[in-house]
C-alpha positions in Angstrom: 0.0 0.0 0.0 1.3 3.5 -0.9 0.2 6.3 1.4 1.3 9.9 0.9 4.2 8.7 -1.3 5.4 6.0 1.2 5.4 2.4 0.1 4.3 0.6 3.3 5.1 -2.8 1.7 8.8 -2.0 2.3 8.4 0.6 5.1 9.9 -1.4 7.9 13.1 -2.1 5.9 13.5 1.6 4.8 12.6 3.4 8.1 14.5 4.5 9.9 17.3 5.3 7.5 21.0 4.5 8.2 21.3 7.5 10.5 18.2 6.7 12.5 15.8 9.1 10.9 12.1 8.7 10.2 11.8 11.6 7.8 13.1 14.5 9.9 12.5 12.8 13.2 14.9 10.6 15.2 18.6 10.7 14.8 21.2 10.7 17.6 21.9 14.0 19.5 24.4 12.9 22.1 27.9 13.4 23.3 30.9 11.9 21.6 31.4 9.4 24.4 27.8 8.2 24.2 28.0 8.2 20.4 30.8 5.6 20.6 28.5 3.5 22.9 25.5 3.8 20.6 27.6 2.9 17.6 28.7 -0.2 19.4 25.1 -1.1 20.2 24.0 -0.4 16.6 26.8 -2.6 15.1 25.9 -5.4 17.6 22.2 -5.2 16.8 22.8 -5.4 13.0 25.1 -8.4 13.4 24.2 -10.4 16.5 20.5 -9.9 16.2 20.4 -11.1 12.6 22.2 -14.3 13.5 20.3 -17.6 13.5 21.6 -18.4 17.0 20.2 -15.1 18.5 16.8 -15.4 16.7 16.4 -19.0 17.7 17.2 -18.3 21.3 14.8 -15.3 21.4 12.0 -17.4 19.9 12.6 -20.1 22.5 12.5 -17.6 25.3 9.2 -16.1 24.0 7.6 -19.5 23.8 9.0 -21.2 26.9 9.5 -18.3 29.3 7.2 -15.4 28.3 4.2 -17.5 27.3 3.9 -16.2 23.8 1.8 -16.0 21.7 -0.6 -14.1 23.8 -4.2 -14.5 22.8 -6.9 -12.2 21.4 -10.1 -12.1 23.5 -13.5 -11.1 22.1 -15.3 -8.7 24.4 -18.8 -10.0 23.8 -20.6 -8.4 26.7 -18.9 -5.0 26.4 -19.6 -5.0 22.6 -23.3 -5.8 23.3 -23.6 -2.9 25.7 -22.1 -0.4 23.2 -24.0 -1.4 20.1 -23.1 -3.2 16.8 -19.3 -2.7 16.8 -17.4 -5.8 17.9 -14.5 -5.2 20.3 -11.5 -7.4 20.7 -8.3 -7.1 22.8 -4.8 -8.3 22.2 -3.9 -9.7 25.6 -0.4 -8.4 26.4 -1.5 -8.4 30.0 -1.0 -12.2 29.8 2.6 -11.8 28.7 5.0 -12.8 31.5 5.3 -9.9 34.1 1.9 -8.5 33.0 2.7 -6.2 30.1 4.3 -5.9 26.6 7.6 -4.5 28.1 9.2 -8.0 28.4 9.2 -8.3 24.6 12.0 -5.8 24.1 13.6 -6.3 27.5 14.5 -9.9 26.8 15.8 -8.9 23.4 17.9 -6.0 24.8 19.4 -8.0 27.7 20.1 -10.9 25.4 22.0 -8.5 23.2 23.8 -7.1 26.2 24.9 -10.6 27.2 26.1 -11.3 23.7 28.1 -8.0 23.9 29.8 -9.1 27.1 28.2 -6.5 29.3 28.0 -7.1 33.1 25.1 -4.7 33.9 22.0 -3.2 32.4 20.7 0.2 33.3 17.1 1.3 32.7 14.4 3.9 33.6 10.8 3.2 34.5 7.6 5.2 35.0 4.7 2.9 35.7 7.2 0.2 36.8 6.4 -2.3 34.1 9.6 -1.7 32.2 11.5 -1.8 35.4 9.9 -5.1 36.4 10.5 -6.5 32.9 14.1 -5.4 32.9 14.7 -6.8 36.4 13.2 -10.1 35.2 15.4 -10.2 32.1 18.5 -9.4 34.1 17.7 -12.1 36.6 17.1 -14.6 33.7 20.5 -13.9 32.1 22.4 -13.3 35.4 23.3 -9.6 34.9 23.3 -6.8 37.4 20.5 -4.3 37.1 20.0 -0.6 38.1 16.5 0.8 37.7 16.0 4.6 37.9 12.5 5.7 39.0 11.1 9.0 40.0 10.0 9.3 43.7 6.4 10.3 42.6 6.1 7.1 40.6 7.7 5.0 43.4 4.8 6.1 45.6 2.2 5.4 43.0 3.6 2.1 41.9 4.7 0.4 45.2 3.8 -3.1 44.0 6.1 -2.9 41.0 8.9 -1.4 43.1 8.6 -4.4 45.5 8.7 -6.8 42.5 11.9 -5.2 41.1 13.6 -5.5 44.5 12.5 -9.1 44.9 14.0 -9.8 41.4 17.3 -8.5 42.6 17.3 -5.1 40.9 18.8 -1.9 42.5 16.0 0.7 42.4 17.5 4.2 42.4 15.1 6.9 43.5 15.2 10.1 41.5 14.1 13.2 43.4 14.9 16.2 41.3 12.5 18.1 39.1 9.0 16.6 38.9 10.5 13.3 40.0 8.7 11.3 37.3 9.6 9.6 34.0 11.6 12.4 32.3 13.8 12.8 35.3 14.3 9.0 35.6 15.5 9.0 32.0 17.9 11.9 32.7 19.4 10.1 35.7 19.7 6.8 33.8 21.5 8.5 30.9 23.9 10.2 33.3 24.7 6.8 35.0 25.2 5.1 31.7 27.6 7.8 30.4 29.9 7.0 33.4 30.0 3.2 32.9 29.1 2.4 29.2 32.0 0.1 28.8 30.7 -2.4 31.3 27.0 -1.7 31.0 24.2 -1.2 28.5 21.4 1.3 28.8 18.2 -0.5 27.9 15.7 2.2 26.9 12.1 1.4 27.8 10.3 2.8 24.8 10.7 3.8 21.1 12.6 6.9 22.2 16.2 8.0 22.7 19.0 8.1 20.2 19.4 5.7 17.3 19.2 2.6 17.4 16.7 2.4 20.2 13.5 3.7 18.4 14.2 1.1 15.7 15.4 -1.7 18.0 12.5 -1.5 20.5 10.0 -1.4 17.7 11.5 -4.4 16.1 11.4 -6.4 19.3 7.8 -5.3 19.9 6.7 -6.1 16.4 5.9 -9.6 17.6 2.7 -8.1 19.0 1.5 -6.8 15.6 2.6 -10.0 13.8 0.7 -12.2 16.2 -2.4 -9.9 16.4 -2.8 -9.8 12.6 -2.5 -13.5 12.1 -4.8 -14.3 15.1 -7.5 -11.8 14.1 -7.7 -13.1 10.6 -7.8 -16.6 12.0 -10.6 -15.8 14.3 -12.8 -13.7 12.0 -11.6 -14.4 8.5 -10.9 -10.7 7.9 -8.9 -7.7 9.1 -10.2 -5.4 11.9 -11.7 -2.2 10.6 -9.7 -0.3 13.2 -6.9 -0.8 15.8 -6.3 1.2 18.9 -3.3 1.6 21.3 -2.2 4.0 23.9 0.8 6.2 23.2 3.2 7.7 25.7 6.7 7.1 24.4 4.9 4.6 22.3 6.5 1.1 22.4 3.4 -0.9 22.6 1.8 1.1 19.9 4.8 0.9 17.6 5.0 -2.8 17.8 1.2 -3.3 17.4 0.8 -0.8 14.5 3.7 -2.4 12.6 1.7 -5.4 11.8 -1.1 -3.4 10.1 0.6 -0.4 8.4 0.4 -2.0 5.0 -3.3 -3.0 5.4 -6.5 -1.1 4.7 -7.1 -0.6 8.5 -7.7 2.6 10.4 -5.0 3.0 13.1 -5.5 5.2 16.2 -2.9 6.2 18.8 -4.3 7.5 22.0 -2.5 10.1 24.1 -3.3 11.1 27.7 -5.3 14.4 27.9 -5.2 14.1 31.7 -7.1 16.9 33.4 -7.4 19.1 30.3 -5.7 21.1 27.6 -3.7 23.5 29.8 0.1 22.9 29.7 1.0 20.8 32.7 -2.4 19.1 32.9 -1.7 16.5 30.1 1.0 14.6 28.3 -0.4 14.8 24.7 2.8 15.8 22.9 1.7 14.9 19.3 -1.6 16.8 19.8 -0.2 20.0 21.4 3.6 19.9 21.0 6.1 21.2 18.5 9.4 19.9 17.1 12.3 19.6 19.5 15.2 17.6 20.7 15.4 15.8 24.1 17.0 12.6 25.4 19.1 12.3 22.2 16.4 12.3 19.6 14.3 14.8 17.5 10.5 14.5 17.7 7.4 16.4 18.8 7.5 17.5 22.4 5.7 19.7 24.8 7.8 22.8 25.7 7.7 25.5 28.4 8.2 29.2 27.8 12.0 28.7 27.5 11.7 25.9 24.9 12.6 23.2 27.5 10.6 20.0 28.1 7.4 21.1 29.8 5.9 19.6 33.0 3.4 16.9 32.1 0.7 15.0 33.8 -1.2 11.8 33.3 -3.1 9.5 35.7 -1.0 6.8 34.1 2.6 6.9 35.2 3.7 5.1 32.0 2.3 7.9 29.8 3.6 11.0 31.5 6.4 11.8 29.1 6.8 15.2 27.4 7.6 13.7 23.9 6.8 10.7 21.8 8.8 8.3 19.7 10.1 9.7 16.4 8.3 7.1 14.4 5.0 8.2 15.9 5.9 11.8 15.0 6.6 10.6 11.4 3.4 8.5 11.1 1.4 11.5 12.5 2.9 13.8 9.9 2.1 11.3 7.1 -1.4 10.9 8.4 -1.1 7.1 8.3 -1.9 6.9 12.0 -4.6 9.1 13.6 -3.5 10.4 17.0 -6.2 11.6 19.4 -6.6 12.1 23.1 -8.7 10.8 26.0 -8.9 12.2 29.5 -8.6 10.8 33.0 -12.3 10.6 33.7 -13.1 8.5 30.6 -10.1 6.4 31.3 -11.1 5.5 34.8 -14.6 4.8 33.7 -13.2 2.4 31.1 -11.0 0.8 33.7 -14.0 -0.2 35.8 -16.2 -1.0 32.8 -13.7 -3.5 31.3 -13.1 -5.0 34.8 -16.8 -5.4 35.6 -18.1 -6.4 32.2 -15.3 -8.8 31.0 -13.3 -9.8 34.1 -10.2 -8.1 32.8 -8.5 -5.5 35.0 -6.4 -3.3 32.6 -3.4 -1.1 33.4 -4.4 2.5 33.5 -2.2 3.1 30.4 -4.2 0.4 28.5 -7.5 1.8 29.8 -6.8 4.9 27.7 -7.0 2.7 24.6 -10.2 1.0 25.9 -11.9 4.3 26.6 -11.1 5.6 23.2 -12.2 2.4 21.5 -15.6 2.7 23.3 -15.9 6.3 22.1 -14.9 5.2 18.6 -17.3 2.3 18.5 -20.2 4.6 19.2 -19.1 6.8 16.3 -18.6 3.9 13.9 -21.9 2.2 14.4 -20.7 -1.1 12.8 -17.5 -3.0 12.2 -14.7 -4.3 14.5 -12.0 -2.7 16.6 -8.9 -4.5 17.9 -7.4 -2.9 21.1 -3.9 -3.5 22.3 -4.3 -4.3 26.0 -0.7 -3.4 26.8 -0.8 -4.4 30.4 -2.7 -5.6 33.5 -3.9 -3.4 36.3 -2.5 -5.1 39.4 0.1 -2.4 39.7 -2.6 0.3 39.8 -5.2 -1.1 42.2 -3.9 0.6 45.4 -3.7 3.9 43.6 -7.1 3.6 42.0 -8.8 2.7 45.3 -7.0 5.5 47.1 -7.9 8.2 44.5 -11.2 7.0 43.1 -12.6 4.4 45.6 -14.6 1.3 44.4 -17.3 2.5 42.0 
């Protein structure tokens, strides 16, 4: 399929280009020391990760350790409540550790092991990337440092406990807003001091090249499985697919399986409390072009042109930018990016839980909320939602802030 001059039949091979750009977005805006480290990772990825041995081992891990493929579930009761549109969910909540994050973490840590690294460094917001990274490090026998903002540590206590039980060193980040951006800042600083012995395993399709590409490629298993499974279940493609977007790893992997198909694709950003700067984290909707954390994309800026304060009820979505590939797909118009607020998200959290017996992560509930809204507008057809994670990590916070509805 050719869309706005881009041949999506060969898209995944051509984007990013050799310098890590998706159009004008992406690249590698880092110090010379870190450039050498990123070049080492890039070279290793294009050699080791294309080897039969690496691919065979990763496939075995996915099947025997992660429990892949994860299924698709038909939401019969919720679909019936809404109308004639049939809703389905890709169950990444059933992936080991409870979210999609382990898909790229196992790949990144396996790569680190092949490179002879002794330690992995990572950041986390909602804690799912941290748990997945701690799990992968334990599996391969590597040391693990996880940087996490103090605000998120309080919101995500169950995941903090899981990381520590798995043997990870959780480093509390207290400066700034003490959320995901600051955790990324601190992790980069630590990596710059010890890149010869360690590997920074970025938790989304952000950061300098090769991470937006590499994380997407590891996450593409979600889209590959989902497409095959949906056609197998229904005999046709979904009319629309929906995923939440913060940095955008779950969405990038999910979308990749359908970019070359006549399917409407929707990325859902967090509108939070409203459109005022500081009340949301909808960078693609309200941001402008800018560089942060080593890559060029669309970001929310303050009056000085620096990354603006952001907010979301979901810790995994409160990031002031989005992956460069999302910025590119947004510019092309191939993916439609929209927003959903906290109130609708929490309503969807309880609706899916009560109607279908599936407690979603608050991040994933953004996609569920938007799909419900979209279904009412469509009137007929089918929607496949990427349920990127389960809500165990969020229950204490939900009860404290919203009670039991």
